[in-house]
Structure formats: structure tokens, C-alpha cells
C-alpha positions as CSV (number, residue, x, y, z in Angstrom):
1,M,7.9,-20.6,-63.2
2,S,7.5,-17.6,-61.0
3,Q,5.1,-16.0,-63.5
4,I,2.9,-19.1,-63.5
5,N,2.8,-19.1,-59.7
6,L,1.9,-15.4,-59.7
7,Q,-0.9,-15.8,-62.2
8,Q,-2.3,-18.8,-60.2
9,A,-2.2,-16.7,-57.0
10,V,-4.0,-13.8,-58.7
11,E,-6.7,-16.2,-60.0
12,L,-7.1,-17.8,-56.6
13,L,-7.5,-14.4,-55.0
14,Q,-10.0,-13.2,-57.6
15,T,-12.0,-16.4,-57.0
16,A,-11.9,-16.0,-53.3
17,I,-13.1,-12.4,-53.6
18,S,-16.0,-13.4,-55.8
19,E,-17.1,-16.0,-53.4
20,E,-16.8,-13.6,-50.4
21,L,-18.9,-11.0,-52.3
22,V,-21.6,-13.7,-53.0
23,N,-21.6,-14.7,-49.3
24,L,-21.7,-11.0,-48.2
25,E,-24.8,-10.4,-50.4
26,R,-26.5,-13.5,-49.0
27,E,-25.8,-12.5,-45.4
28,E,-26.9,-8.9,-46.0
29,A,-30.2,-10.2,-47.3
30,Q,-30.6,-12.4,-44.2
31,L,-29.7,-9.5,-42.0
32,A,-32.4,-7.3,-43.6
33,K,-35.0,-10.1,-43.0
34,L,-33.7,-10.4,-39.4
35,Q,-34.0,-6.7,-38.8
36,A,-37.6,-6.8,-40.1
37,R,-38.4,-9.6,-37.7
38,I,-36.8,-7.8,-34.8
39,A,-38.8,-4.6,-35.6
40,R,-42.1,-6.6,-35.7
41,K,-41.2,-8.4,-32.4
42,Q,-40.4,-5.1,-30.8
43,A,-43.7,-3.7,-31.9
44,N,-45.5,-6.8,-30.5
45,V,-43.7,-6.4,-27.2
46,K,-44.8,-2.8,-27.0
47,H,-48.4,-3.7,-27.9
48,L,-48.4,-6.5,-25.2
49,Q,-46.9,-4.1,-22.7
50,G,-49.7,-1.6,-23.4
51,T,-52.3,-4.3,-22.8
52,L,-50.5,-5.4,-19.6
53,D,-50.4,-1.8,-18.4
54,F,-54.1,-1.4,-19.1
55,L,-54.9,-4.7,-17.2
56,L,-52.8,-3.5,-14.2
57,S,-54.7,-0.2,-14.1
58,K,-57.9,0.4,-12.1
59,D,-60.2,0.0,-15.1
60,G,-58.4,-3.2,-16.3
61,E,-58.6,-4.7,-12.8
62,Q,-62.3,-4.2,-12.7
63,L,-62.7,-5.7,-16.2
64,V,-60.7,-8.8,-15.2
65,Q,-62.7,-9.2,-12.0
66,I,-66.0,-9.1,-14.0
67,N,-64.6,-11.4,-16.7
68,S,-63.4,-14.0,-14.2
69,S,-66.7,-13.9,-12.4
70,V,-68.7,-14.4,-15.6
71,S,-66.2,-17.2,-16.8
72,S,-66.7,-19.1,-13.5
73,E,-70.4,-18.8,-14.0
74,F,-70.3,-20.3,-17.5
75,D,-67.6,-23.0,-16.7
76,T,-69.8,-25.1,-14.4
77,D,-70.2,-28.8,-15.3
78,K,-73.4,-30.4,-16.5
79,S,-74.5,-31.8,-13.2
80,E,-74.4,-28.3,-11.6
81,E,-76.4,-27.0,-14.5
82,V,-79.1,-29.7,-14.1
83,A,-79.3,-28.9,-10.3
84,L,-79.7,-25.2,-11.1
85,R,-82.5,-26.0,-13.5
86,R,-84.3,-28.2,-11.0
87,E,-83.9,-25.6,-8.3
88,S,-85.3,-22.8,-10.6
89,T,-88.3,-24.9,-11.7
90,S,-89.1,-25.9,-8.1
91,S,-89.3,-22.3,-7.0
92,E,-92.6,-20.5,-7.3
93,D,-91.3,-17.4,-9.1
94,G,-88.8,-19.5,-11.2
95,E,-85.9,-17.2,-10.4
96,T,-84.5,-15.8,-7.1
97,P,-83.3,-12.2,-6.7
98,E,-79.7,-13.4,-6.5
99,H,-80.0,-15.2,-9.9
100,T,-81.7,-12.1,-11.4
101,S,-78.8,-9.9,-10.3
102,Q,-76.2,-12.3,-11.7
103,N,-78.0,-12.5,-15.0
104,L,-78.1,-8.7,-15.2
105,D,-74.3,-8.5,-14.5
106,K,-73.7,-11.0,-17.3
107,Q,-75.9,-9.0,-19.7
108,N,-74.1,-5.8,-18.8
109,F,-70.8,-7.4,-19.3
110,K,-71.8,-8.7,-22.8
111,L,-73.1,-5.2,-23.7
112,E,-69.8,-3.7,-22.6
113,I,-67.8,-6.1,-24.7
114,Q,-70.0,-5.5,-27.7
115,K,-69.7,-1.7,-27.4
116,K,-65.9,-2.0,-27.3
117,R,-64.8,-1.1,-30.9
118,M,-61.8,-2.7,-32.5
119,P,-59.3,-0.4,-34.4
120,M,-60.7,-1.6,-37.8
121,D,-64.2,-0.4,-36.6
122,M,-62.7,3.1,-35.9
123,L,-61.5,3.7,-39.5
124,R,-62.9,6.8,-41.2
125,P,-65.6,6.1,-43.8
126,Q,-63.3,6.8,-46.8
127,Y,-61.0,4.1,-45.7
128,K,-63.6,1.4,-45.1
129,Q,-63.2,-0.2,-48.5
130,P,-62.9,-3.9,-49.5
131,N,-59.3,-5.2,-49.8
132,L,-57.9,-1.9,-48.5
133,R,-55.4,-2.8,-45.9
134,L,-54.0,-0.6,-43.2
135,G,-50.6,-0.4,-44.9
136,D,-52.3,0.9,-48.1
137,I,-54.2,3.5,-46.0
138,V,-50.9,4.7,-44.4
139,E,-49.2,4.9,-47.8
140,R,-52.1,6.9,-49.2
141,V,-52.2,9.4,-46.3
142,L,-48.4,10.0,-46.4
143,S,-48.3,10.4,-50.1
144,Q,-51.1,13.0,-50.0
145,S,-49.4,14.9,-47.2
146,A,-47.0,17.8,-48.0
147,K,-45.0,17.1,-44.9
148,S,-43.9,14.4,-42.6
149,M,-46.4,13.1,-40.0
150,T,-46.1,11.8,-36.4
151,T,-47.8,8.7,-35.2
152,E,-50.5,10.8,-33.4
153,E,-51.2,12.9,-36.6
154,L,-51.6,9.7,-38.6
155,T,-53.9,8.2,-36.0
156,R,-56.2,11.3,-36.2
157,A,-56.1,11.2,-40.0
158,I,-57.0,7.5,-40.3
159,Y,-59.2,6.8,-37.3
160,D,-62.4,8.4,-35.9
161,T,-61.9,7.7,-32.2
162,R,-64.5,8.6,-29.6
163,S,-62.4,8.5,-26.4
164,V,-58.8,8.6,-25.1
165,E,-58.9,4.9,-24.6
166,E,-59.9,4.3,-28.2
167,F,-57.3,6.7,-29.5
168,S,-54.6,4.8,-27.5
169,R,-55.7,1.4,-28.8
170,A,-55.8,2.8,-32.4
171,R,-52.4,4.4,-32.1
172,N,-50.9,1.1,-30.7
173,S,-52.3,-0.8,-33.6
174,L,-51.0,1.7,-36.1
175,S,-47.5,1.8,-34.6
176,V,-47.1,-1.9,-35.4
177,E,-47.9,-1.2,-39.1
178,L,-45.7,1.9,-39.2
179,R,-42.6,0.0,-37.9
180,S,-43.0,-3.0,-40.1
181,G,-43.6,-0.8,-43.2
182,A,-40.4,1.2,-42.6
183,V,-38.0,-1.7,-42.7
184,G,-36.6,-3.9,-45.4
185,E,-34.7,-3.3,-48.7
186,T,-37.7,-1.4,-50.2
187,P,-39.7,0.2,-47.3
188,R,-43.2,1.5,-48.1
189,W,-42.4,4.8,-46.2
190,I,-39.4,6.4,-44.4
191,K,-39.0,6.6,-40.7
192,L,-37.4,10.0,-39.9
193,D,-37.1,9.6,-36.1
194,R,-38.7,7.6,-33.3
195,R,-42.3,8.7,-34.1
196,T,-42.2,10.6,-37.4
197,Y,-42.7,9.2,-40.9
198,A,-42.8,10.5,-44.5
199,S,-43.6,9.1,-47.9
200,R,-40.7,7.9,-50.0
201,S,-41.4,10.5,-52.7
202,L,-41.4,13.4,-50.1
203,H,-38.2,12.1,-48.6
204,R,-36.5,11.8,-52.0
205,S,-37.6,15.3,-53.0
206,K,-36.1,16.7,-49.8
207,Q,-32.8,14.9,-50.4
208,L,-32.7,16.3,-53.9
209,F,-33.4,19.8,-52.7
210,E,-30.7,19.7,-50.1
211,A,-28.2,18.3,-52.6
212,S,-29.0,21.0,-55.1
213,A,-29.1,23.9,-52.6
214,V,-26.7,26.7,-53.3
215,P,-24.3,27.4,-50.4
216,V,-24.8,30.7,-48.6
217,S,-21.2,31.8,-49.5
218,L,-22.1,31.6,-53.2
219,C,-25.2,33.7,-52.6
220,L,-23.1,36.7,-51.7
221,E,-22.4,39.4,-54.3
222,P,-18.6,39.7,-54.9
223,K,-18.8,43.5,-54.6
224,N,-21.3,43.7,-51.8
225,R,-21.0,41.0,-49.3
226,S,-23.7,42.5,-47.1
227,S,-26.5,41.7,-49.5
228,V,-27.6,38.1,-49.8
229,I,-29.3,36.6,-52.9
230,H,-32.0,34.0,-52.4
231,P,-31.0,30.6,-53.8
232,I,-33.9,30.5,-56.2
233,D,-32.9,33.9,-57.6
234,W,-29.3,32.7,-57.9
235,A,-30.5,29.6,-59.9
236,L,-32.5,31.8,-62.3
237,R,-29.5,33.8,-63.2
């Protein structure tokens, strides 16, 4: 009777362990997805913070003032537009100096917005290909590099920026892609520290080299401890 109870207890424990392992795998998968979402949201917060900092700067304040002025000009109702048309047609010249100045301000603002390039417009010619996404470009650059690269180095390699402001916007856009591509069960590249990344193949090669490196103590000749043999020479022996 005691043997039957012991066998039943073992089976119950084995069943409970199997169920817990299944639950653990499920929760680990959910955790990986949650970590990826957190990383994306952190990148979004940083991008929005950068936009806010720019708007709070002197240049951003001037841009907002111009934008609000132009928006108020275009948000008039139909009755005011009709009145303006009647006033302009009743005048001899058709347009007052004040209206001419406002129209010039609007045109200058439109030209300024048109000249403001988006990060996708700053890509170097070799990366402006159909169906080539930013993640594919990053993966190609890292795989072709013989060393790890910082966010700034990747920005210079991928984008052809013309000013400090363009470089900052391109770097912020790239940072979002770098963070999202470095998380998950199978990341596209490896994040070494806060702003440094490497391809998976380079990182794997470095790990293999470090694992196979000969300790310094083994590189010493038994008879002459003062002479050190290079690890490569030791491996060739």
C-alpha cells in the first residue's frame, strides 16, 4: 500500500513539474514580447523628448510661432474669406501691402517646410532601393564591418546629412530601429552597450575566440618563464 502511494506521489510530482515547465516557457515568451514593447516605447519616448526639446529651443519657438500664424490665416471661415475677396476686388491695386507681406510669409514658410528633408530622404544613394528597409540597411552595414559600431558611426555610414540638425534627426530615427532590432529571442544584431552594436556573426566569432584563447600561464615555457609564446604560435605546435 505504501509503494502504491509513493508511486502515485511521484507521478503527481512529475505531472506538476511538466505543467510548470510549460507555463514557464509560455511566460518567458510573453516576457520577451513585453521587453520588446518596452524597448520600442522607450525609444518612442526619447524621440518625442527630442522633438519637445527642439520645440522648446529658440529655433523651435520661432517655427511654432510662424506655423500658428499661418494656421490661423488658413482656418478662417467662409464668410471671412468672402469678405476678403470683396475687399481685395474693390481696391484699385487688388492687394494691399499688408496682404502682400502675409502672402510672402506664407510662401517662405511653405518653402522652409519643403526644404526640410526627412530621414528617408537623407539615405545614401546605395541604400535608396525599392523594398529595402532601414533594418535591412543596418544589418548590411554591420555585417560588412570588421568591428562594432556606435550609433553615430552608423548614422554617418547610412545617411548623407547636410547639417547638425539633420544629423540629429537621422540619429534619433536610427536609434529607434537599433533598439527594436536588438531585442527578442532572435535579434537581428547585438547591443554591446548603451550606444554600440555589432553583427551577430562578429559577436559569435569574438565569443569563440575568447573561449578558445590560451591562458597566459600556458604560454610560458616550463624552463624559461621569462619568455612568453604568442597564443597563435602555441596553437601551431
